[in-house]
C-alpha positions in Angstrom: 0.0 -0.2 0.2 1.4 3.3 -1.0 1.5 6.5 1.3 -0.6 9.2 0.6 0.4 12.5 -0.8 0.2 15.7 1.2 -1.4 18.4 -0.8 0.8 20.7 -1.9 0.4 24.1 -0.4 2.4 26.4 -3.1 5.4 25.3 -5.3 8.0 27.1 -3.3 9.1 28.1 0.5 7.3 30.4 2.9 9.6 33.4 4.2 8.4 33.4 7.9 9.9 35.6 10.8 10.8 33.1 13.8 11.5 34.2 17.0 14.6 32.1 19.0 13.3 29.3 21.2 9.6 29.7 20.3 7.9 26.7 19.4 5.9 26.2 16.0 3.9 23.9 14.3 4.4 23.4 10.6 1.5 22.0 8.6 2.7 19.0 7.1 -0.8 18.0 5.3 -0.8 20.9 3.1 -4.4 21.9 4.0 -3.8 24.6 6.7 -5.8 28.0 5.9 -2.7 29.5 8.0 0.2 28.2 5.8 3.1 27.0 6.5 1.3 27.0 10.1 -0.9 24.0 11.6 -4.6 25.2 11.7 -6.0 21.5 12.5 -7.0 20.8 9.0 -4.8 17.6 9.1 -7.7 16.0 12.0 -8.9 12.6 10.9 -6.1 12.4 8.0 -2.6 10.5 7.7 -0.6 13.6 8.6 0.4 15.5 11.7 2.1 18.5 12.0 5.5 19.2 12.7 6.7 21.1 16.2 10.1 22.4 15.8 11.5 25.4 17.8 13.4 27.9 16.0 17.0 28.0 16.9 17.5 32.2 16.0 15.5 34.8 15.3 14.7 36.2 11.9 13.6 34.9 8.6 13.1 31.3 7.9 12.3 29.5 4.5 9.6 26.7 5.5 8.4 24.4 2.9 5.1 25.1 1.2 5.2 21.7 -1.3 5.3 19.3 2.0 7.6 17.1 -0.1 11.3 18.4 1.8 13.6 16.0 3.1 14.5 18.7 5.8 11.2 19.5 7.3 10.1 21.9 8.2 12.7 23.7 6.0 12.4 24.1 2.3 15.3 21.9 0.6 14.3 23.0 -2.8 12.2 19.8 -3.9 9.6 22.0 -5.3 11.7 22.3 -8.0 11.0 18.7 -9.1 7.2 18.5 -8.4 
């Protein structure tokens, strides 16, 4: 049985401002209306959000295609989709 594919929210990263030491929940399913962060849209589905703590304050590029190998950060995978 194949694994389900997440919804591609956008084919490119989201530039977001993060605060060092603060926890965030990155949307893994692609269905959140609060991209790139989780709004609970995954409930009842196979995907869970990714909880991460920002290491530094500043701009981060979070994955929008939901296929990155470096969750939650963009690794350029969107260029191959």
